[in-house]
N, C-alpha and C positions, 0 to 999 in steps of 0.2 A: 402426694395429692394435697388436699386442703387448700384453702384460699391463701394466696400470697399477695403482699403489697410491696411496693418499692420504698426502701428506706436507706438513706445514706449510700446510694449507689448500688444496693444489693436487694435481691428479692428475698424476703423473709416470710416465714409462715405466720399468718395472722393468728392461727389457732394453736400455736405451740403450747403444750401442756405445762411447761415450766415457766416461760415468760410470755404469755399471750399478749398480743398487741391490740390496743384499742385504736381504731382508725382516727386520724386527725379530724376534728370537727364533730366527733360523736362522744356521747357519755353513756357508759353502760358497763356490763360485767360479763365475763365468760364463765361457763361451767363446762367441765369435761367429764364424761361418764362412759362406762362400757356396760352399764346395766340396761340401757335402752337397746332394743333389738329391732331388727328388720321384721316386718310383718305384724307389729303390735301398734295399737292405736294409743296416742297420747293427746293430752289437752293442754294448751297454753293457758295457764292460770296466773301468769306473772302480773297481769295488769298492763303489760307493755307489749310492743312488737318484739318478736324474737327472730333471730337468724339461725337456721339449723344447718349444720354441715356434718353429714354422716358419711364416714369413710369405711366402706365394707368391701368384702371380697369373696370370691369363691376359689377353691383350690382343687388340684387334681390328686393330691396325696397328703398324707399326714399320719401321725400316730393313731393306730387303730382303724385306719381307713384303707379301703381297697384302692390301689392306684388306678386312676382313670386316664383315658386319652386326652390330649390337649383339646380335642374337639368338644370335650365335656364343658370347658370353660368358654370356648369361643362364642361370641355373640351374646354373652350375658349382658343384662341391662338392669339398672337401678332407677326406680321411679319414686318421686315424692308426690304426695297428695295432701290437700288441705280442705277441710270442710267449710261450709258457710258458718258465720258466727252463731253460737248458741246451739248448733246441731248436735244431736246425740247419736246420729246414724253411724253405723259401721258398714254401710253399703257403699262401695267405691263409686257406684253410679251417681251418688249424691255429692261426690267430692270434685274438686278442681285438680287437674294434673298441673303441678307447678314446677316440676324439675324432672329431667330425664337424661341419663348418661348411659352409653352402651359401648361394649368392647368392639374393636374394629373387625373382629371375626377372622383373624389370620390363621387360626388353629395352631398357633405357636406358643401361646402363653400357658405355663403350668399353673400360674396363679394370676387371677385378674383382680385388680383393685379399682374400685369405682367410688366416686365422691359425688353425692347428691347435695345440692345447696339450694335453699329456698327460705322465704320469709313466712312466718305464721302470725297472724293478728291475734290479739287477746280473745280468749273464749272460743277459739277454733280448735278442732281436733286435727291431728296430722298423723301420717304413717309413711314409712319407707318400705318399698317392696322390691324383691328380686324376681326377675323373669329370665327364662332361658332364651335361646336363639329363635325359638318359635313363638315367643311372647306368652308362653305358658308360665304359671307360677312355679318357682323353683321347687323341685320335688324331693331333693335330698338335702335337708337342712344341716346334716352333720358336716357337709363340705363348706358351709358358709362360715365366715370369720368376720368379727368386728374389730377394726383397727383403731378407730377413734370416732366418738360422737361428741361434737362440740355444739354448744348453743350460746349465742350472744344476745343478752337482753338489752335492748336499746331503751335508755331512760328518756322516753319522749315526754315533753312537758308542754303545757299550753302556754303560749307567749304571755308574759307578765303584763304587757301593755303599759310598760313604764318607759317614759321618754324624758330626756333632759337636754338642756342647752349645750352640753359638752359632747353630745352624740355626734356621730360622723355625718349626719344628714344636713348639716348647715352648708350653705353654698360659699361662705367666705369668712365666717367667724371662727376663732380658735380659742382654746382654754386661756383665760387671763388670770394667772396666779397673782395674788396680792403682792405689791411691791414690798421689798424688805423693810422699809421704814414705815412707821404708822402714818406719817405725813399729816398734812393739814385736814385731810378728809376724815380722820378718825379711823377706827378699826373695823375691818369687814367682819360680818357675821360668818359663822361656819358654813351656812348655806351659800353665801357668796364665794367663800374660799373653795368650796367643793364644785360649784356649778357656773361661776361667772365666765363669760366669754366676751371677746372684744375684737374689733376689726383688725387690729395689729397689736398684739400683746407686746408690752415693753415700750410702747410709743403712745403718749397721751393724745397725739394727733391734734387736729384743729378744735379748739374749745368752742362749745356751743354748736358744733357741726353734728348733724344727725346721721348716724350710720345704721344700715339696715341689712338684715340677712333673712333668708327664707328657708324653712325646714319643711320637708315632706315626711310625714310619719304614716305608718300603716297600723291602724287599729283593727284587731281581729275579733273583738267582742263588743257588742252593743251595750251601752249603759251610761251611767253618770261617771264623770271623771273630775278629779281635783287638780286645779292648776295652782302651783305655788310660784311666787315670783319676788324678785328684789332687783335693785339696780343702783349703780353709782355713775352718773348722778340721776338722770331722768330717763325712764324707759316706758315703752308702750308695746303691747302684744295684741295681735289679732289672730283669730282662729277661723279659718275658712272665710276670710274677708270681713268678719265682724270683730270690732274692737272689744276685747274682753278684760283688758287691764290698761288703764290710762294714767299717764303722767305720774308714775310711781317712782319712789326712791327707796328709802329705808334700808340702806346698805348695812346698818348695824343691827337690823331687826331679826331677832330669833324668838319664836319661829317666824318665817317670812309671811308676807301677805298671801292670801289665797282666795280663790273663787271656784265655783262649781260649773263645769261644762256639762250641761244636761242632755240626756238622750243622744249621746254621740253614736252615730251609726258605724258599723264595721266597714272598713275600707280606707282609702287614702285621704288624708287631711293635710291642710297647709297651715303652718304657723309662720307669721312674720314678726320678728323682733326688731325694734328700733331703739337706739340708745344714743345719748349725747353726754359729753363730759362738760363740767362747768368749772368756774374758778378763773384764776389768773396764772397759775403755774403750769407750764407745759412739760415739766419733768415727770416721767412715769413714776420715779421713786417717791415723789411728793404728791402726785395726783393721778393715781391709777384709775381705771374705769372699767365697767363691765355690766352685763345684764345676765341674770340667772333665772332659770325657770325649770320646773319639773312637773310632769303630768303622771298621775297614778290613778288607778281605779278608785272611785269614791269608797271610803270605809276601810281602806287598807292602811 
């Protein structure tokens, strides 16, 4: 049982107690225990969403047990329940049924193993319960066995609402690393080295020609934001159609220029960055160009 994922052409158990697998794209940690039991209430106090995978079973025989017919295990089912946030109730009528798995009822299985899987939000209570083929609570607890109880805590975080010019949301500009020579233009600041983008890196292109790119960013929290910016040679930046940084350069400036974007609403916003290169040298090694910007929540 347990949850499996496809990796390198094979199905592997995500909940392996020796080398548990963290799914791609997630950040979190596994815990494995046999101290948690069916029929007991627990509360998620981690501060994060957790994924619960409880693998339990019922058997027809075992040390100290009277051997039962396979009809004893047929039709057994395992249910998962989760309470509303903050609830202290232990009445299942106040809970949500979030997971159910049942034996196929063939009357052939000496041991039935069932795996209930479900998510539990922070500050919610949860419980796993066994029922017989008539959906009555399991009446003979000595025949129940816990094989594995695994919980994965997802480290959910609020988006940082930090964006910069090198992000993937530009429609045609790419990272413009400084040319290897210092050139006639002087030395780029660290801010430019980290964030500068250009229409065609490695090519100075047509001097005095203005190049433009549009970014679409998704702000998830209302508030004031700081826009930092620099350029080689002359840049302009508009935010939602309003020019917020005009005719700036300062390629060697550390820290960069900055301005405040006030009362930015949550949602999608548009940034347009324009840049032109100046001088007489069309060699990238001697006359590289780029525009750099970064948006962060004010005060961070």
